C-alpha positions in Angstrom: 39.7 -19.2 17.5 37.1 -19.2 20.3 37.1 -15.4 20.3 36.4 -15.3 16.5 33.5 -17.8 16.9 32.0 -15.9 19.8 32.2 -12.6 17.9 30.6 -14.3 14.8 27.8 -15.7 16.9 27.2 -12.4 18.6 27.0 -10.6 15.2 24.7 -13.3 13.8 22.4 -13.2 16.9 22.2 -9.3 16.7 21.4 -9.4 13.0 18.6 -12.0 13.6 17.2 -9.9 16.4 17.2 -6.7 14.4 15.6 -8.5 11.4 12.9 -10.1 13.5 12.2 -6.9 15.3 11.8 -4.9 12.1 9.7 -7.6 10.4 7.2 -7.7 13.2 6.9 -3.9 13.7 7.1 -2.6 10.1 3.7 -2.5 8.4 2.2 -5.4 10.3 -1.4 -4.5 9.5 -0.9 -2.5 6.2 -3.1 -3.4 3.3 -2.0 -3.1 -0.3 -3.9 -3.3 -3.6 -2.2 -3.2 -7.0 -3.9 -2.6 -10.4 -2.4 -4.8 -13.1 -2.7 -4.3 -16.9 -1.0 -6.6 -19.4 1.2 -8.2 -16.7 2.4 -4.7 -15.6 1.8 -2.9 -12.4 -0.1 0.3 -13.2 -1.0 1.7 -9.8 -1.3 1.0 -6.2 -3.0 2.1 -3.0 -1.8 1.2 0.4 -3.5 1.6 3.8 -0.8 2.5 6.3 -2.3 1.3 9.6 0.0 3.4 11.8 -1.8 6.8 11.4 -4.5 5.7 9.0 -2.9 7.2 6.0 -3.4 6.0 2.4 -0.7 6.2 -0.2 -1.7 6.3 -3.9 1.0 5.6 -6.5 1.1 5.8 -10.3 3.5 3.0 -11.2 3.6 3.4 -15.0 4.7 6.4 -17.1 1.9 6.1 -19.7 0.3 9.6 -19.6 -2.6 8.4 -17.4 -2.8 8.7 -13.7 -4.5 6.7 -11.0 -7.1 7.5 -8.4 -7.3 5.8 -5.0 -10.1 5.9 -2.5 -11.5 4.1 0.5 -15.2 3.8 1.5 -17.7 1.7 3.4 -19.6 -0.8 1.2 -23.2 0.3 0.5 -22.4 4.0 1.0 -21.2 6.1 3.9 -17.8 7.3 4.6 -15.4 8.3 1.9 -11.7 8.9 2.0 -10.0 10.4 -1.0 -10.4 10.3 -3.9 -6.7 11.1 -4.3 -5.1 11.3 -7.8 -1.5 10.6 -8.6 0.2 10.9 -11.9 2.5 13.2 -13.8 4.9 13.7 -10.9 7.6 11.7 -9.0 6.5 9.8 -6.0 3.2 9.0 -4.5 0.4 11.1 -3.1 -1.3 10.5 0.3 -4.5 11.2 2.1 -5.8 10.5 5.6 -9.0 8.7 6.6 -9.9 7.6 10.1 -10.5 3.8 9.7 -12.5 2.4 12.6 -11.7 -1.0 14.1 -14.1 -3.8 13.2 -15.7 -2.0 10.3 -15.3 -3.4 6.7 -14.0 -1.0 4.1 -13.4 -1.1 0.4 -9.9 -0.1 -0.9 -10.1 0.9 -4.5 -7.5 1.9 -7.2 -8.6 3.2 -10.6 -6.4 3.5 -13.7 -7.6 6.7 -15.5 -7.0 5.4 -19.0 -9.8 5.0 -21.5 -11.5 1.6 -21.4 -10.1 0.9 -24.9 -6.6 0.9 -23.4 -7.8 -1.2 -20.4 -8.6 1.5 -18.0 -10.7 0.4 -15.1 -10.5 -0.4 -11.4 -9.5 -3.0 -8.8 -10.9 -3.2 -5.3 -10.8 -5.4 -2.2 -12.4 -5.5 1.2 -10.3 -4.9 4.4 -11.0 -4.6 8.1 -8.7 -3.0 10.6 
């Protein structure tokens, strides 16, 4: 009985350690922005801090793609634009984000405004 309890505690402790380690390391400083239309996710852009890559995803098979970009408010610096749509998976681009600088992360749904096309954006700092 003692051996069974010891083994169970060891497995539990190992699982907790692995989960805690992955939760802390994985995407700790990533930033995500999702464009919503009629309570459905249409597209997303994600800043992957490890390597300063950006992932642009078309999340809805509606015949329209999405465009993602990153820039400094008021002009200056532009990463992207990167389009995604009409294929499986997401597209990526690289932009060297500097520490302490405020950027705008933007995702555009490339549908006509009559269908709700538009954009979403948010500020982020590395």
